[in-house]
N, C-alpha and C positions, 0 to 999 in steps of 0.2 A: 149276406155278408160272408154265411160261412164258405162261401163258393169260393167270392171272393178268396178266402184267404188259405185253401183250399190252394187253386191256380199261385199265392203267394208261397208256399214252401215247395210248390213243384219248382217256380224260377229261383228259388233260395241256393236249390243246388247247383247250381251252374256257378255261383261268384263260390263257394263254401269249398269245391274241385278244383276254379282256376287259381284259387288263392295257395291251396299247398300245393297246386303245378307249377309255382313259383320254386319253389323250395325244392320240389324231385329235380326240377330241372338243370337246377343250381347247382346242386349235390353231386346229382350222379351221372348229368349228360354231357359230350363232348361240346365246349366252350369254342372248338376251333369248328365247327360243322354245324351252324343256322338254318344250312338250308339242305342240308338230310337231313336234320331234328324239326324242323320247317316240314317234310316232306312226311317223314315217318309218323309225326304223331297224324297227318290229315286223311292222306292215302289207305290205311287200315281201315280208318274209323267208316270214312267213304263208304268203301267196298261192303263195310259188316251192312250199314248201310241199307247201302243197294239190294242185298240180298235178303235183308230186310223185308223191304215197302214194295221188292218188285217191280217197278212202276218206273220209264224212263218219260223223261220231261217234252213237252210238244208243245207243237207253235212256239210262240214268245220267248214260253217259260225253257229251250235252247239258251239266247242270248241273256233272259236276267238270273240266271241258276250261273251262265261266267260272269256274269258282273258281279250279283252278289260272291257266287265263290274266289273270285280278286278279292276282293272287301274285308267280306271275314271270314277269309280262309289261307290265302297267299300272305295276303301282306301284312294280318294280324297274328299269323303265327309266327314272323318271320321276325317281326318286332318285336316281339311278345317274347321268343328268346331267341335274341340279343340283348332284351334290358334284364334278362334272370337274370343270365352274366353278368350284368356293366357294372349292375347296382346288389344291392345286398337284398334277400330277400322282402326285411320290410318294407324298403322306397319301391323295389316294385310298384310292386303290390296294393301299396298304400296314393300310390300315382292313379291306380284306375279307377281311383276312390271321387276321378273327379268323373267319371261315367253320369252322374247325374245330369249332372248339365251338358253335357254335350247332349246329351241322348234328348236329351229338354228341348236344346236350342235345334236338333235335328228334325228331333216330332215335329216342330215350329213351322220349323222352315219347306218339311217336305212332305208334315201331314197334316197342318191346320192345326196341331192336337196345343193351343193355350193353357203352358201349365197351371195348374191351382195353386192359390196358395198354400197351401197346407207341403207339397211334393219342395217349391220353390224354397220353403223358409227351410225341409229338411235338410236340402243339398244344402242350402246357408251354411247347417249346421254342421250336416257333416263333411265340410270343404274347412273346415276349422279344425275340425279334428284333427284333416290330415292334414292340414300347417302345424300339428302340432306335437302329432307322429314324427315329420320331417324334425323340429326344431328342436328334437328330443336326441335325434341321430350324431353318430361324433362323424365329423368328416365331412367334406364339402363331396355329392353325389359326383356320379361321372358324366359329363354332359352330353356323350355321345349316349348314354345310357336313357337320360332324362328325352332323349329328342326320338328316343326308339320307343317308350313309352307316351311320348303324346301321339305317335303318327298310329301309333296302334290304335291308342284313345280313338282320336279320328276320323279312321277308317270302320272301325265296328262299329261307331254312334253313326255312321253314316247310312254303313250296309246293316245295319238292324230297325234304320227307320226308314227304308228305300224296302225292307221286307214283309212291314205292316203293310205298308201302300197298295205294293203290289196286291200280298198276299197269296191264297196256289188252292185248286184245286183237288190239288193232289192228294195234302196232310201233311203236318210238320216232320213227318219221319223221312219223305219219300223227299223233299224240297232240300230238308239239310242235309240229305243220301247225296244230291246234286250239287249243291255248293261244295263238301267236303269235298266231291271226287272232281269235280271241274278246278276247284283249287288248287286240288291236290299233285293232280298228276302237270298243274304250269309250274310247281312244289316240285317236281322229279326232273321233270327236264333241268329247272335251272339247280339243282344239283347237279347233275350229273355233265355242265359246259360248267359249270363253275367250281367244283367241285371235287372234284372224279367219281370214284364208286364210295361207297360208303364205307364210315368210319365202322372200327372191329367195337365190338362193343364186352363190357364186363358184365358177372351173372346181375350182377342190381343195376344194371346199366337197361340191361333188355327188360328187367320189371321193372324199371321209370317208366322206360317209352313205352310199355302194357298198357298204364296208370293213366301214361298220358294221354293215346290214343282212344283205351275204351272208356275211360273213364271223366277225363277233361276234357274228352274232347266229343264222341259221339251219346256219351247218356248229358254230357252239361249241354250240347250246343240242342239239343230235342227240348229238353226241362227250359231254357233259357228259352228258346222261339215259342215253347205253348205256351211262355208267362206272358209275352207281345202279344200273344194272340187274343189273350184274355183278362190280358191290365190292360190301363193306360201302359206308356212309356213313360210317364214320367214317374208314374208306382214304380218299375220291373226297375228304371233306373237307379232308383233309393238304394231294391236288393240291391244289387249290386256292390251297396259298397260292404257287406259281407267277405266283399275277395282282401280289402287293407285288413279285415277284422283277422279271418285270418291267416295273413301270407306273416306277419307278423305274432302273429301267435307260434306258431310255427317256426318262428326264426328267431323267438325268446327258447321256446321248449328242447328245439331238435339243432338250433341250429349254433349255438351259444351269442347270441347278437343279446346285448343288452337291453333290459327294458326299464325305462326311467318316469320318475311322472310325469312329464309332460308325453310320450307314448302310452300310460294308460291312461292318462283324464283323453287323449285324444281318441282312440279308442271308445272309451262311457263316449262322448260326445257325440261321435257315429252314430253308434249302436239309439244314441236320441235321435238323431239327424232320420236312423230308417222307422222310427216307430213314430214319430215325431209323423214324417209323411206315406203315413201306413194307407192303402184306399181305406181311408171311414167314406170316401164318394164314389166308390165303387160298384150301388148299387145304382147310380145312373151308367157304369160299361156295362153291366150288370143288366137291364133292358137293354139296350145299345145294342146287346151282342144276339138276347132273343129276338130282337127287332130284326136285325141283322140275319137269322138264321130262319127269319119268317121267311123272310123279300127274298135271298139268294142277296144280298145284297149289302156290303160294308159302309160304314158311312164316309168315307171314302170315292167311292160310289164303283168299289174294284169287286170283281163276283167273286164268293167264298162263299159256297157251300155246301163246306166244312167246317164253317167258323166257329158252334159253338160242338164241335166233336172232341176226342182227348184222341190225343195219335196213336 
């Protein structure tokens, strides 16, 4: 159980960093350069992790990394950037609280991970909290912004489920580097085609870009994928509910966004959903991981010779 909570704490670094990233992007990065914004977030992080891992893909991992890079990096980063500018910080981050349900469905379809009762109940309570937080906001949200958030949610959920299904013998650090680099290169080419040269940045903008690349990307992705390798997908999805809580808190504290009673109650429900869906059944997962590391095979039949190691 203690080990399970440790991996949960590691995974929690990601949604907190991503929730803050909505505020950073909305406040400091140019709204008219989404392709460059996404590319400059992904490619530096990918190159850094690639230099640290010092490994290149082998065999089927060339095309697998390209697929995961397209889903988890190219599509996700572009759509998140658009959502951050089209919606308020609170709204954009709150919509990502739907990730538990999306990740559970993706894991059920692609991994045959049937959701347990506690994570499903936690997701339902968290969804109720999302509805309350959205109801407490003034004005109707942007429809293109809502569509961008929905697209980001779908892309990342399928990508993360595939990441867990395929596993990797190279470790989390290397596989994350491959995804970010492949996705970053695709974004860079698209940015040159659609937007020309990179946009000028102020000093705060450059600092914001450094945060998005190093903290909200390099560190956050390693933490998130590490959590996915050691915990059930449903549990990691519930931990992702920290994303909207962080976004709402920063929007209120630093962005001057109002916090009414519905939003406060919604945040409380989100936290209650996380508590209810916490990995109380993680002993089964830990035992499965131990068996996997002994046999060299994951529950899905994919070779994972380092499934129980840290990155």
